[in-house]
C-alpha positions, 0 to 999 in steps of 0.5 A: 325179485328183490326190492333193492333200490334201483340205482342211477347206474341200473336206470342207465343200463335198463334204458340202454337195453329195454328198447331192444326188440328180442324174442320172449322165449316161450319156445326155443328156437322162436317159432319164426325159425322153425323150418321142419315139417310134420304131417298132421297124420303123424302129429300124434305118434311123433309127439306121444313117442316121448311119453312113458306109460302112465305119464301125465301131460297137458292139453292146450285148446285154442278157441280163436273167436272174439265178439270185438277187436281189442286194438292192442291184441297180438293173439290169433283171433277171428272177429264175429258177431256171436249172435249171427248165423255165420258165427254159430256155423263156424263154431259148429264147424270148430267142434266138428274139427276138434272131433276130427283132430282128436280122432287123428291124435288120440290113438297115440295117447292111450298110454298117457294120462291127461292131467291138465287142460288150458283153454285160451283164445280168442275168447273161450266163452264165445262158445255157449254152455251147451257147446262147452259140454260137447267139447268136454264130452269129446275130450274125455271120450277119446283121451284117458284122463286123471281123476283130478283133471284140472281145467283152466279157462281164459275169459272175457269179463264183458261177455261171460254169463252166469250160465257160462260160469255154472257150466265151467264149474260143472266141467271142473274148472278151478282157475279162471284167467281174466283179461283185465288190461287196465281200469282207466276209462281213457285207456279202455276207450283207446284200446277198444275194451270197455269193462268197468271195475264193477263188472270184473269185481262181480265176475270175481265174486260169482266165480269164487262162490262157484268154487273157482277160487284161483283167479289170474289177471292179465294186465298190460303196461305201455298202453295209450294214455297210461301214466303213473297216476292211472297205473296206481289207480288200476293197481289199487283196484286190482289189489282190492280183488286180490287175484292169485296170479298177475301177469303184467305184460309190456305192450308188444307194439308191432303194427305191421303184424297187428294192424289195429295197433295203427290206431295208437298215436306214438305220442300217446304211448309211454316209452323210454323213461316213462315206460321204465317208471311204470314197470318199476312202479308195478314191480314195487307196488305188487311186491309191497302188497305181498305178491312174489315176483316169479320172473319177467312179468309174472307175480303170484301170492306166496301160497299159490302153486306158481310161487311154490313152484318158483321156490322149489325150482320146478317152474316151466316156461312154455307157450302160455308163459310161466307155469307149474309142472316143469317139463310137462308135455303139451298137446295143442288142439285147434287153430294155431295151437302149438304142441311140444313133447320131447324134442318135437314141437309143431303148430297147427294151421292158424285160421279155422278154415286152414285148420279144417282143410288140413284135417280133411287132408291129413298129409298136410305139412305142419310147421314144426321143429325137432330139437338138435343136441345143441338146441337142447343145450341152449334151451336148457340154459334159457329155461334156467334163465327164466325159471331160476334167474341163474345158470347152474353151469355145474348141473348143466355140465353133467348132462352136456359135458364138453359141448357146454364148456365150448359154448361158455368159452364162446360167449364168455366175452359177451357175458363179461359185457353183461357183467359190466352192465350189471345184468349178471354176476359170477360166483365161485360155485360155477353159477351165473346169476341174474342180478337183483333187480336189473338182470331179472327185469332184462332176462330176455337180454341175457337169454338172447345171448345164448340164441344161436338163431339170432344175428351175432350181437343181437343181445346188444343191438336187438332185431329189426323193428317189427320182428319182436317186441321191446324188452321193457 
C-alpha cells in the first residue's frame, strides 16, 4: 500500500464507510448464506473429485480448546482446565475423532499429495507433546505427504512450554503464529489476556533457536483503552522482535454472538475518528519499518513468501486470511473446520460433541455450498479485489465472457459512486483499480458491491448491527 498522504477527502470517505458492517470474504458466499448439505460419508469423495493425480493440497486442523477465555475472541473455542481429568478425556476423544475422520476421508485422497498443514484454534498447544506426536502419526499414516511437508501452528505464549517447542521442531514446524493482540497492561487486563513482552520475546528467541524462524504475530486494534500512545508502545515492542508477518485486525464487536464482549464498555472502545487514526498509524508505522502491506490487515517483510506472492500475483484469500499458493485446495479436519476444493465447500459440526456424534453417524448432513457459475464469476472478482487490489476485466472476460459484461453493466452505476468517493479508478486497459491508500483500506466495501447474497445497496448501507464486523 502506498504511503501517500491521507487527505481530508480521504478521511471523510473513510469515516463514511468504515462503520459499515460487511463480510470479511474469507469465503464467497459468506458461510451464513450456505444452504446446501453434504453428508460426512461423501465429504472426502466430493472434495477430492476436484484434484488431479499428484496435485498438492493443504490441510487445516482445528483444535478448539483453551485454558482461559479472551474476552475479544470470536473463534470457535471450548474453555477447560487443561490439568483436569475431564479435559484430558476430551482431548483423547478428539484424537480418536481425528482418527475416525481420517478413516472416512483419506481413501479419496490417495491420488493427491498433502503439501501444507496449518493447525489453528482455540489453542493448539493445549494438546501435550506426546499427543502431538500421535496426531502427526495419524496424518502421515493415512495421507500421502510431500517430502518437504510444511507445518504451521498457532500458539499461545502464556501456555506453550519448551517441550512443546521441541516437539513442534521435531514435527517439522517452520512457522509459528503467536496471538499477541496488544502489549499495554491496561488493555491486556481488559481483554483477560495477560502476557508480558518478556514472555513473547523469550518464546521468539527459543523458537528461532530451534529452527522455527518464520514467526507471525496476530494483533488487534479497537480494543478497550487503546490510544495512539499505547499502540505506539505496542508497535515499538513488536518491531523489536521483527516477526516475518503481522496481521493487525480490527476488533469485530459482535456481543450478541460473543457474550464475553459484553465485558467491554462502549465508551472504552476507540471508534469513529479514533479508530481511523489508529488504523492509519499502524499502516504508516509498519511500512516505515520495512513491512509491505499485503492487503486489508496483513503485512510482511519483503523477503517473506507472502510478500513475494503478492508481488507475483499468486496470493490467495481463504478461511485463514491471506496465504501463499493461489487456489491451493483445502481439507479441514476437526470441530468447525472448513474444507474448500473446486466448487465445493463444507463445514464440520462446530462443537466437539456434535463432531464426534456425526462421525458415528456418517450420513449426518453438513453445512455446505456448491458454487454456481455466477458464484464463480463473483468470487473471481472478489478474489482479485483482495489479492491484487484491482479487477482485471480483460482477463476475467476471457473466462466468463458475456456473463461478465452483463454483470459490469449492472454494477457500473455503483462503481461510479465508489469512483466519486475515491475508492476506485478506471484505466484504459479495462482494469478497475482500488485507489491508494483509501480503496485498499476499504476493500471490503468494494467487494460487497459484487456480492449477490447481500441486499441491494449493502456496500453503501451495510448490514444489520450484529451480522458482520465493521469495515475499519
